[in-house]
CHARMM internal coordinates of N, CA and C (Angstrom, degrees):
IC EDIT
DIST 1 N 1 CA 1.4490
DIST 1 CA 1 C 1.5281
ANGL 1 N 1 CA 1 C 109.66
DIST 1 C 2 N 1.3001
ANGL 1 CA 1 C 2 N 116.57
DIHE 1 N 1 CA 1 C 2 N 139.76
DIST 2 N 2 CA 1.4553
ANGL 1 C 2 N 2 CA 122.38
DIHE 1 CA 1 C 2 N 2 CA -175.29
DIST 2 CA 2 C 1.5295
ANGL 2 N 2 CA 2 C 111.76
DIHE 1 C 2 N 2 CA 2 C -73.05
DIST 2 C 3 N 1.3018
ANGL 2 CA 2 C 3 N 114.69
DIHE 2 N 2 CA 2 C 3 N 146.87
DIST 3 N 3 CA 1.4633
ANGL 2 C 3 N 3 CA 120.78
DIHE 2 CA 2 C 3 N 3 CA 177.83
DIST 3 CA 3 C 1.5255
ANGL 3 N 3 CA 3 C 109.58
DIHE 2 C 3 N 3 CA 3 C -120.70
DIST 3 C 4 N 1.3206
ANGL 3 CA 3 C 4 N 116.68
DIHE 3 N 3 CA 3 C 4 N 41.18
DIST 4 N 4 CA 1.4612
ANGL 3 C 4 N 4 CA 122.11
DIHE 3 CA 3 C 4 N 4 CA -174.07
DIST 4 CA 4 C 1.5181
ANGL 4 N 4 CA 4 C 112.93
DIHE 3 C 4 N 4 CA 4 C -71.99
DIST 4 C 5 N 1.3188
ANGL 4 CA 4 C 5 N 118.80
DIHE 4 N 4 CA 4 C 5 N -19.48
DIST 5 N 5 CA 1.4637
ANGL 4 C 5 N 5 CA 120.43
DIHE 4 CA 4 C 5 N 5 CA -174.06
DIST 5 CA 5 C 1.5274
ANGL 5 N 5 CA 5 C 113.42
DIHE 4 C 5 N 5 CA 5 C -102.97
DIST 5 C 6 N 1.3126
ANGL 5 CA 5 C 6 N 117.27
DIHE 5 N 5 CA 5 C 6 N 11.57
DIST 6 N 6 CA 1.4611
ANGL 5 C 6 N 6 CA 119.48
DIHE 5 CA 5 C 6 N 6 CA 177.32
DIST 6 CA 6 C 1.5148
ANGL 6 N 6 CA 6 C 109.99
DIHE 5 C 6 N 6 CA 6 C -67.10
DIST 6 C 7 N 1.3155
ANGL 6 CA 6 C 7 N 116.85
DIHE 6 N 6 CA 6 C 7 N 131.56
DIST 7 N 7 CA 1.4569
ANGL 6 C 7 N 7 CA 120.70
DIHE 6 CA 6 C 7 N 7 CA 178.16
DIST 7 CA 7 C 1.5096
ANGL 7 N 7 CA 7 C 114.13
DIHE 6 C 7 N 7 CA 7 C 76.16
DIST 7 C 8 N 1.3283
ANGL 7 CA 7 C 8 N 118.24
DIHE 7 N 7 CA 7 C 8 N 14.72
DIST 8 N 8 CA 1.4571
ANGL 7 C 8 N 8 CA 120.33
DIHE 7 CA 7 C 8 N 8 CA -178.44
DIST 8 CA 8 C 1.5258
ANGL 8 N 8 CA 8 C 111.36
DIHE 7 C 8 N 8 CA 8 C -62.34
DIST 8 C 9 N 1.3188
ANGL 8 CA 8 C 9 N 116.96
DIHE 8 N 8 CA 8 C 9 N -37.28
DIST 9 N 9 CA 1.4608
ANGL 8 C 9 N 9 CA 120.58
DIHE 8 CA 8 C 9 N 9 CA 178.72
DIST 9 CA 9 C 1.5138
ANGL 9 N 9 CA 9 C 113.09
DIHE 8 C 9 N 9 CA 9 C -67.25
DIST 9 C 10 N 1.3266
ANGL 9 CA 9 C 10 N 117.54
DIHE 9 N 9 CA 9 C 10 N -26.69
DIST 10 N 10 CA 1.4592
ANGL 9 C 10 N 10 CA 120.95
DIHE 9 CA 9 C 10 N 10 CA 179.02
DIST 10 CA 10 C 1.5142
ANGL 10 N 10 CA 10 C 112.37
DIHE 9 C 10 N 10 CA 10 C -72.14
DIST 10 C 11 N 1.3203
ANGL 10 CA 10 C 11 N 116.36
DIHE 10 N 10 CA 10 C 11 N -29.24
DIST 11 N 11 CA 1.4615
ANGL 10 C 11 N 11 CA 119.80
DIHE 10 CA 10 C 11 N 11 CA -178.27
DIST 11 CA 11 C 1.5134
ANGL 11 N 11 CA 11 C 111.97
DIHE 10 C 11 N 11 CA 11 C -66.18
DIST 11 C 12 N 1.3116
ANGL 11 CA 11 C 12 N 117.08
DIHE 11 N 11 CA 11 C 12 N -24.39
DIST 12 N 12 CA 1.4611
ANGL 11 C 12 N 12 CA 121.16
DIHE 11 CA 11 C 12 N 12 CA -179.19
DIST 12 CA 12 C 1.5247
ANGL 12 N 12 CA 12 C 112.34
DIHE 11 C 12 N 12 CA 12 C -81.57
DIST 12 C 13 N 1.3268
ANGL 12 CA 12 C 13 N 118.44
DIHE 12 N 12 CA 12 C 13 N -19.90
DIST 13 N 13 CA 1.4577
ANGL 12 C 13 N 13 CA 121.98
DIHE 12 CA 12 C 13 N 13 CA -178.56
DIST 13 CA 13 C 1.5189
ANGL 13 N 13 CA 13 C 110.94
DIHE 12 C 13 N 13 CA 13 C -79.24
DIST 13 C 14 N 1.3157
ANGL 13 CA 13 C 14 N 115.43
DIHE 13 N 13 CA 13 C 14 N 155.79
DIST 14 N 14 CA 1.4615
ANGL 13 C 14 N 14 CA 120.20
DIHE 13 CA 13 C 14 N 14 CA 176.57
DIST 14 CA 14 C 1.5262
ANGL 14 N 14 CA 14 C 109.14
DIHE 13 C 14 N 14 CA 14 C -65.91
DIST 14 C 15 N 1.2827
ANGL 14 CA 14 C 15 N 117.36
DIHE 14 N 14 CA 14 C 15 N 135.28
DIST 15 N 15 CA 1.4709
ANGL 14 C 15 N 15 CA 124.84
DIHE 14 CA 14 C 15 N 15 CA -179.13
DIST 15 CA 15 C 1.5155
ANGL 15 N 15 CA 15 C 112.06
DIHE 14 C 15 N 15 CA 15 C 56.44
DIST 15 C 16 N 1.3381
ANGL 15 CA 15 C 16 N 115.96
DIHE 15 N 15 CA 15 C 16 N 28.04
DIST 16 N 16 CA 1.4671
ANGL 15 C 16 N 16 CA 121.98
DIHE 15 CA 15 C 16 N 16 CA 179.31
DIST 16 CA 16 C 1.5293
ANGL 16 N 16 CA 16 C 112.60
DIHE 15 C 16 N 16 CA 16 C 58.01
DIST 16 C 17 N 1.3391
ANGL 16 CA 16 C 17 N 116.84
DIHE 16 N 16 CA 16 C 17 N 29.10
DIST 17 N 17 CA 1.4595
ANGL 16 C 17 N 17 CA 121.33
DIHE 16 CA 16 C 17 N 17 CA 177.72
DIST 17 CA 17 C 1.5107
ANGL 17 N 17 CA 17 C 114.16
DIHE 16 C 17 N 17 CA 17 C 83.45
DIST 17 C 18 N 1.3134
ANGL 17 CA 17 C 18 N 117.40
DIHE 17 N 17 CA 17 C 18 N 8.49
DIST 18 N 18 CA 1.4599
ANGL 17 C 18 N 18 CA 120.26
DIHE 17 CA 17 C 18 N 18 CA -177.28
DIST 18 CA 18 C 1.5239
ANGL 18 N 18 CA 18 C 110.88
DIHE 17 C 18 N 18 CA 18 C -99.08
DIST 18 C 19 N 1.3263
ANGL 18 CA 18 C 19 N 114.43
DIHE 18 N 18 CA 18 C 19 N 148.84
DIST 19 N 19 CA 1.4482
ANGL 18 C 19 N 19 CA 120.21
DIHE 18 CA 18 C 19 N 19 CA 179.61
DIST 19 CA 19 C 1.5166
ANGL 19 N 19 CA 19 C 110.01
DIHE 18 C 19 N 19 CA 19 C -175.84
DIST 19 C 20 N 1.3206
ANGL 19 CA 19 C 20 N 116.69
DIHE 19 N 19 CA 19 C 20 N -155.68
DIST 20 N 20 CA 1.4569
ANGL 19 C 20 N 20 CA 122.86
DIHE 19 CA 19 C 20 N 20 CA -179.81
DIST 20 CA 20 C 1.5151
ANGL 20 N 20 CA 20 C 109.46
DIHE 19 C 20 N 20 CA 20 C -106.62
DIST 20 C 21 N 1.3087
ANGL 20 CA 20 C 21 N 116.55
DIHE 20 N 20 CA 20 C 21 N 128.01
DIST 21 N 21 CA 1.4596
ANGL 20 C 21 N 21 CA 121.84
DIHE 20 CA 20 C 21 N 21 CA 178.25
DIST 21 CA 21 C 1.5300
ANGL 21 N 21 CA 21 C 108.64
DIHE 20 C 21 N 21 CA 21 C -75.86
DIST 21 C 22 N 1.3412
ANGL 21 CA 21 C 22 N 118.60
DIHE 21 N 21 CA 21 C 22 N 129.52
DIST 22 N 22 CA 1.4589
ANGL 21 C 22 N 22 CA 120.22
DIHE 21 CA 21 C 22 N 22 CA -178.08
DIST 22 CA 22 C 1.5269
ANGL 22 N 22 CA 22 C 113.78
DIHE 21 C 22 N 22 CA 22 C -72.00
DIST 22 C 23 N 1.3168
ANGL 22 CA 22 C 23 N 118.46
DIHE 22 N 22 CA 22 C 23 N -15.38
DIST 23 N 23 CA 1.4646
ANGL 22 C 23 N 23 CA 120.75
DIHE 22 CA 22 C 23 N 23 CA -177.98
DIST 23 CA 23 C 1.5250
ANGL 23 N 23 CA 23 C 111.03
DIHE 22 C 23 N 23 CA 23 C -90.84
DIST 23 C 24 N 1.3332
ANGL 23 CA 23 C 24 N 117.03
DIHE 23 N 23 CA 23 C 24 N -55.40
DIST 24 N 24 CA 1.4675
ANGL 23 C 24 N 24 CA 120.21
DIHE 23 CA 23 C 24 N 24 CA -175.51
DIST 24 CA 24 C 1.5271
ANGL 24 N 24 CA 24 C 112.56
DIHE 23 C 24 N 24 CA 24 C -93.89
DIST 24 C 25 N 1.3267
ANGL 24 CA 24 C 25 N 117.78
DIHE 24 N 24 CA 24 C 25 N -7.65
DIST 25 N 25 CA 1.4685
ANGL 24 C 25 N 25 CA 124.74
DIHE 24 CA 24 C 25 N 25 CA 176.73
DIST 25 CA 25 C 1.5236
ANGL 25 N 25 CA 25 C 113.61
DIHE 24 C 25 N 25 CA 25 C 63.95
DIST 25 C 26 N 1.3413
ANGL 25 CA 25 C 26 N 118.79
DIHE 25 N 25 CA 25 C 26 N 17.18
DIST 26 N 26 CA 1.4578
ANGL 25 C 26 N 26 CA 120.98
DIHE 25 CA 25 C 26 N 26 CA 174.73
DIST 26 CA 26 C 1.5192
ANGL 26 N 26 CA 26 C 108.33
DIHE 25 C 26 N 26 CA 26 C -78.38
DIST 26 C 27 N 1.3253
ANGL 26 CA 26 C 27 N 116.25
DIHE 26 N 26 CA 26 C 27 N 143.33
DIST 27 N 27 CA 1.4547
ANGL 26 C 27 N 27 CA 118.69
DIHE 26 CA 26 C 27 N 27 CA 177.52
DIST 27 CA 27 C 1.5242
ANGL 27 N 27 CA 27 C 109.69
DIHE 26 C 27 N 27 CA 27 C -114.75
DIST 27 C 28 N 1.3079
ANGL 27 CA 27 C 28 N 115.61
DIHE 27 N 27 CA 27 C 28 N 157.22
DIST 28 N 28 CA 1.4476
ANGL 27 C 28 N 28 CA 121.27
DIHE 27 CA 27 C 28 N 28 CA -178.02
DIST 28 CA 28 C 1.5140
ANGL 28 N 28 CA 28 C 113.69
DIHE 27 C 28 N 28 CA 28 C 82.69
DIST 28 C 29 N 1.3277
ANGL 28 CA 28 C 29 N 117.95
DIHE 28 N 28 CA 28 C 29 N 10.16
DIST 29 N 29 CA 1.4609
ANGL 28 C 29 N 29 CA 121.29
DIHE 28 CA 28 C 29 N 29 CA 178.05
DIST 29 CA 29 C 1.5230
ANGL 29 N 29 CA 29 C 108.88
DIHE 28 C 29 N 29 CA 29 C -100.03
DIST 29 C 30 N 1.3176
ANGL 29 CA 29 C 30 N 116.98
DIHE 29 N 29 CA 29 C 30 N 159.20
DIST 30 N 30 CA 1.4538
ANGL 29 C 30 N 30 CA 121.18
DIHE 29 CA 29 C 30 N 30 CA 178.27
DIST 30 CA 30 C 1.5243
ANGL 30 N 30 CA 30 C 108.53
DIHE 29 C 30 N 30 CA 30 C -75.31
DIST 30 C 31 N 1.3162
ANGL 30 CA 30 C 31 N 116.36
DIHE 30 N 30 CA 30 C 31 N 119.49
DIST 31 N 31 CA 1.4642
ANGL 30 C 31 N 31 CA 122.02
DIHE 30 CA 30 C 31 N 31 CA 177.69
DIST 31 CA 31 C 1.5262
ANGL 31 N 31 CA 31 C 107.04
DIHE 30 C 31 N 31 CA 31 C -107.94
DIST 31 C 32 N 1.3175
ANGL 31 CA 31 C 32 N 115.64
DIHE 31 N 31 CA 31 C 32 N 85.34
DIST 32 N 32 CA 1.4492
ANGL 31 C 32 N 32 CA 121.86
DIHE 31 CA 31 C 32 N 32 CA -172.43
DIST 32 CA 32 C 1.5172
ANGL 32 N 32 CA 32 C 113.59
DIHE 31 C 32 N 32 CA 32 C -112.35
DIST 32 C 33 N 1.3060
ANGL 32 CA 32 C 33 N 118.20
DIHE 32 N 32 CA 32 C 33 N -13.96
DIST 33 N 33 CA 1.4555
ANGL 32 C 33 N 33 CA 121.77
DIHE 32 CA 32 C 33 N 33 CA -170.70
DIST 33 CA 33 C 1.5204
ANGL 33 N 33 CA 33 C 110.67
DIHE 32 C 33 N 33 CA 33 C -101.75
DIST 33 C 34 N 1.3229
ANGL 33 CA 33 C 34 N 116.34
DIHE 33 N 33 CA 33 C 34 N 128.46
DIST 34 N 34 CA 1.4578
ANGL 33 C 34 N 34 CA 120.89
DIHE 33 CA 33 C 34 N 34 CA -178.60
DIST 34 CA 34 C 1.5196
ANGL 34 N 34 CA 34 C 110.50
DIHE 33 C 34 N 34 CA 34 C -92.70
DIST 34 C 35 N 1.3185
ANGL 34 CA 34 C 35 N 115.43
DIHE 34 N 34 CA 34 C 35 N 134.03
DIST 35 N 35 CA 1.4535
ANGL 34 C 35 N 35 CA 122.70
DIHE 34 CA 34 C 35 N 35 CA 172.63
DIST 35 CA 35 C 1.5166
ANGL 35 N 35 CA 35 C 107.61
DIHE 34 C 35 N 35 CA 35 C -122.46
DIST 35 C 36 N 1.3139
ANGL 35 CA 35 C 36 N 116.39
DIHE 35 N 35 CA 35 C 36 N 137.52
DIST 36 N 36 CA 1.4563
ANGL 35 C 36 N 36 CA 119.83
DIHE 35 CA 35 C 36 N 36 CA 175.80
DIST 36 CA 36 C 1.5162
ANGL 36 N 36 CA 36 C 108.14
DIHE 35 C 36 N 36 CA 36 C -111.79
DIST 36 C 37 N 1.3206
ANGL 36 CA 36 C 37 N 115.55
DIHE 36 N 36 CA 36 C 37 N 114.83
DIST 37 N 37 CA 1.4563
ANGL 36 C 37 N 37 CA 121.96
DIHE 36 CA 36 C 37 N 37 CA -178.63
DIST 37 CA 37 C 1.5129
ANGL 37 N 37 CA 37 C 107.72
DIHE 36 C 37 N 37 CA 37 C -125.34
DIST 37 C 38 N 1.3297
ANGL 37 CA 37 C 38 N 116.21
DIHE 37 N 37 CA 37 C 38 N 117.99
DIST 38 N 38 CA 1.4648
ANGL 37 C 38 N 38 CA 124.15
DIHE 37 CA 37 C 38 N 38 CA -179.54
DIST 38 CA 38 C 1.5232
ANGL 38 N 38 CA 38 C 111.19
DIHE 37 C 38 N 38 CA 38 C 55.05
DIST 38 C 39 N 1.3144
ANGL 38 CA 38 C 39 N 116.93
DIHE 38 N 38 CA 38 C 39 N 40.00
DIST 39 N 39 CA 1.4536
ANGL 38 C 39 N 39 CA 121.78
DIHE 38 CA 38 C 39 N 39 CA 176.27
DIST 39 CA 39 C 1.5153
ANGL 39 N 39 CA 39 C 115.59
DIHE 38 C 39 N 39 CA 39 C 82.18
DIST 39 C 40 N 1.3142
ANGL 39 CA 39 C 40 N 117.58
DIHE 39 N 39 CA 39 C 40 N -1.49
DIST 40 N 40 CA 1.4607
ANGL 39 C 40 N 40 CA 121.92
DIHE 39 CA 39 C 40 N 40 CA 179.48
DIST 40 CA 40 C 1.5254
ANGL 40 N 40 CA 40 C 108.41
DIHE 39 C 40 N 40 CA 40 C -107.41
DIST 40 C 41 N 1.3359
ANGL 40 CA 40 C 41 N 116.88
DIHE 40 N 40 CA 40 C 41 N 130.81
DIST 41 N 41 CA 1.4538
ANGL 40 C 41 N 41 CA 121.11
DIHE 40 CA 40 C 41 N 41 CA 179.86
DIST 41 CA 41 C 1.5206
ANGL 41 N 41 CA 41 C 110.08
DIHE 40 C 41 N 41 CA 41 C -92.53
DIST 41 C 42 N 1.3272
ANGL 41 CA 41 C 42 N 115.53
DIHE 41 N 41 CA 41 C 42 N 130.75
DIST 42 N 42 CA 1.4558
ANGL 41 C 42 N 42 CA 122.44
DIHE 41 CA 41 C 42 N 42 CA 177.77
DIST 42 CA 42 C 1.5112
ANGL 42 N 42 CA 42 C 108.24
DIHE 41 C 42 N 42 CA 42 C -119.76
DIST 42 C 43 N 1.3280
ANGL 42 CA 42 C 43 N 117.24
DIHE 42 N 42 CA 42 C 43 N 146.00
DIST 43 N 43 CA 1.4568
ANGL 42 C 43 N 43 CA 122.61
DIHE 42 CA 42 C 43 N 43 CA 171.31
DIST 43 CA 43 C 1.5172
ANGL 43 N 43 CA 43 C 106.27
DIHE 42 C 43 N 43 CA 43 C -102.86
DIST 43 C 44 N 1.3380
ANGL 43 CA 43 C 44 N 115.73
DIHE 43 N 43 CA 43 C 44 N 120.70
DIST 44 N 44 CA 1.4534
ANGL 43 C 44 N 44 CA 121.07
DIHE 43 CA 43 C 44 N 44 CA -175.26
DIST 44 CA 44 C 1.5203
ANGL 44 N 44 CA 44 C 110.21
DIHE 43 C 44 N 44 CA 44 C -125.34
DIST 44 C 45 N 1.3293
ANGL 44 CA 44 C 45 N 116.43
DIHE 44 N 44 CA 44 C 45 N 169.03
DIST 45 N 45 CA 1.4557
ANGL 44 C 45 N 45 CA 121.82
DIHE 44 CA 44 C 45 N 45 CA 178.27
DIST 45 CA 45 C 1.5280
ANGL 45 N 45 CA 45 C 109.83
DIHE 44 C 45 N 45 CA 45 C -80.25
DIST 45 C 46 N 1.3065
ANGL 45 CA 45 C 46 N 115.68
DIHE 45 N 45 CA 45 C 46 N 170.91
DIST 46 N 46 CA 1.4620
ANGL 45 C 46 N 46 CA 122.43
DIHE 45 CA 45 C 46 N 46 CA -174.83
DIST 46 CA 46 C 1.5302
ANGL 46 N 46 CA 46 C 112.11
DIHE 45 C 46 N 46 CA 46 C -64.50
DIST 46 C 47 N 1.3323
ANGL 46 CA 46 C 47 N 117.42
DIHE 46 N 46 CA 46 C 47 N -42.53
DIST 47 N 47 CA 1.4603
ANGL 46 C 47 N 47 CA 119.78
DIHE 46 CA 46 C 47 N 47 CA -177.39
DIST 47 CA 47 C 1.5245
ANGL 47 N 47 CA 47 C 111.72
DIHE 46 C 47 N 47 CA 47 C -68.90
DIST 47 C 48 N 1.3263
ANGL 47 CA 47 C 48 N 117.19
DIHE 47 N 47 CA 47 C 48 N -37.05
DIST 48 N 48 CA 1.4623
ANGL 47 C 48 N 48 CA 120.11
DIHE 47 CA 47 C 48 N 48 CA 179.16
DIST 48 CA 48 C 1.5293
ANGL 48 N 48 CA 48 C 111.22
DIHE 47 C 48 N 48 CA 48 C -71.35
DIST 48 C 49 N 1.3225
ANGL 48 CA 48 C 49 N 117.76
DIHE 48 N 48 CA 48 C 49 N -34.13
DIST 49 N 49 CA 1.4583
ANGL 48 C 49 N 49 CA 120.65
DIHE 48 CA 48 C 49 N 49 CA 176.64
DIST 49 CA 49 C 1.5145
ANGL 49 N 49 CA 49 C 110.13
DIHE 48 C 49 N 49 CA 49 C -62.06
DIST 49 C 50 N 1.3225
ANGL 49 CA 49 C 50 N 116.74
DIHE 49 N 49 CA 49 C 50 N -43.44
DIST 50 N 50 CA 1.4613
ANGL 49 C 50 N 50 CA 120.84
DIHE 49 CA 49 C 50 N 50 CA 178.73
DIST 50 CA 50 C 1.5252
ANGL 50 N 50 CA 50 C 111.14
DIHE 49 C 50 N 50 CA 50 C -67.12
DIST 50 C 51 N 1.3377
ANGL 50 CA 50 C 51 N 117.00
DIHE 50 N 50 CA 50 C 51 N -40.72
DIST 51 N 51 CA 1.4580
ANGL 50 C 51 N 51 CA 120.76
DIHE 50 CA 50 C 51 N 51 CA -178.69
DIST 51 CA 51 C 1.5224
ANGL 51 N 51 CA 51 C 111.50
DIHE 50 C 51 N 51 CA 51 C -66.81
DIST 51 C 52 N 1.3246
ANGL 51 CA 51 C 52 N 117.42
DIHE 51 N 51 CA 51 C 52 N -39.45
DIST 52 N 52 CA 1.4671
ANGL 51 C 52 N 52 CA 120.62
DIHE 51 CA 51 C 52 N 52 CA 177.81
DIST 52 CA 52 C 1.5266
ANGL 52 N 52 CA 52 C 109.44
DIHE 51 C 52 N 52 CA 52 C -67.96
DIST 52 C 53 N 1.3207
ANGL 52 CA 52 C 53 N 117.00
DIHE 52 N 52 CA 52 C 53 N -39.10
DIST 53 N 53 CA 1.4543
ANGL 52 C 53 N 53 CA 121.17
DIHE 52 CA 52 C 53 N 53 CA 178.40
DIST 53 CA 53 C 1.5125
ANGL 53 N 53 CA 53 C 113.31
DIHE 52 C 53 N 53 CA 53 C -63.35
DIST 53 C 54 N 1.3308
ANGL 53 CA 53 C 54 N 116.83
DIHE 53 N 53 CA 53 C 54 N -32.90
DIST 54 N 54 CA 1.4631
ANGL 53 C 54 N 54 CA 121.12
DIHE 53 CA 53 C 54 N 54 CA 179.33
DIST 54 CA 54 C 1.5327
ANGL 54 N 54 CA 54 C 112.28
DIHE 53 C 54 N 54 CA 54 C -91.27
DIST 54 C 55 N 1.3333
ANGL 54 CA 54 C 55 N 117.65
DIHE 54 N 54 CA 54 C 55 N -1.24
DIST 55 N 55 CA 1.4545
ANGL 54 C 55 N 55 CA 121.57
DIHE 54 CA 54 C 55 N 55 CA 177.58
DIST 55 CA 55 C 1.5197
ANGL 55 N 55 CA 55 C 114.05
DIHE 54 C 55 N 55 CA 55 C 82.58
DIST 55 C 56 N 1.3116
ANGL 55 CA 55 C 56 N 118.31
DIHE 55 N 55 CA 55 C 56 N 15.64
DIST 56 N 56 CA 1.4627
ANGL 55 C 56 N 56 CA 121.06
DIHE 55 CA 55 C 56 N 56 CA -178.06
DIST 56 CA 56 C 1.5195
ANGL 56 N 56 CA 56 C 112.84
DIHE 55 C 56 N 56 CA 56 C -86.60
DIST 56 C 57 N 1.3547
ANGL 56 CA 56 C 57 N 116.96
DIHE 56 N 56 CA 56 C 57 N -27.48
DIST 57 N 57 CA 1.4593
ANGL 56 C 57 N 57 CA 121.49
DIHE 56 CA 56 C 57 N 57 CA 178.99
DIST 57 CA 57 C 1.5133
ANGL 57 N 57 CA 57 C 109.02
DIHE 56 C 57 N 57 CA 57 C -130.92
DIST 57 C 58 N 1.3273
ANGL 57 CA 57 C 58 N 114.98
DIHE 57 N 57 CA 57 C 58 N 160.50
DIST 58 N 58 CA 1.4562
ANGL 57 C 58 N 58 CA 120.61
DIHE 57 CA 57 C 58 N 58 CA 172.96
DIST 58 CA 58 C 1.5174
ANGL 58 N 58 CA 58 C 108.02
DIHE 57 C 58 N 58 CA 58 C -134.42
DIST 58 C 59 N 1.3008
ANGL 58 CA 58 C 59 N 116.49
DIHE 58 N 58 CA 58 C 59 N 165.87
DIST 59 N 59 CA 1.4566
ANGL 58 C 59 N 59 CA 121.18
DIHE 58 CA 58 C 59 N 59 CA -177.64
DIST 59 CA 59 C 1.5343
ANGL 59 N 59 CA 59 C 111.03
DIHE 58 C 59 N 59 CA 59 C -68.21
DIST 59 C 60 N 1.3368
ANGL 59 CA 59 C 60 N 117.69
DIHE 59 N 59 CA 59 C 60 N -23.15
DIST 60 N 60 CA 1.4605
ANGL 59 C 60 N 60 CA 121.05
DIHE 59 CA 59 C 60 N 60 CA -178.79
DIST 60 CA 60 C 1.5259
ANGL 60 N 60 CA 60 C 111.57
DIHE 59 C 60 N 60 CA 60 C -76.59
DIST 60 C 61 N 1.3401
ANGL 60 CA 60 C 61 N 118.28
DIHE 60 N 60 CA 60 C 61 N -20.67
DIST 61 N 61 CA 1.4646
ANGL 60 C 61 N 61 CA 120.33
DIHE 60 CA 60 C 61 N 61 CA -176.62
DIST 61 CA 61 C 1.5051
ANGL 61 N 61 CA 61 C 112.49
DIHE 60 C 61 N 61 CA 61 C -77.00
END
COOR INIT
IC SEED 1 N 1 CA 1 C
IC BUILD
C-alpha cells in the first residue's frame, strides 16, 4: 500500500513545522506539540512534550 500522503499536513506549515524548541533550545526540530502552561501556549518538540508530561522538565528550565 502506498504511503504517498505521509506528512502532507507538514508541507502546509511554515518551514515544514520546524523551528526552535523553547524548552531544550534545539533548532531545526519539529515543533508540533502544543503545551499550555499558565495560560500561555507553547509549541514544543516531541521529546520535551513527553518530558514535561512525566514531570522531568519544566518550561522554566
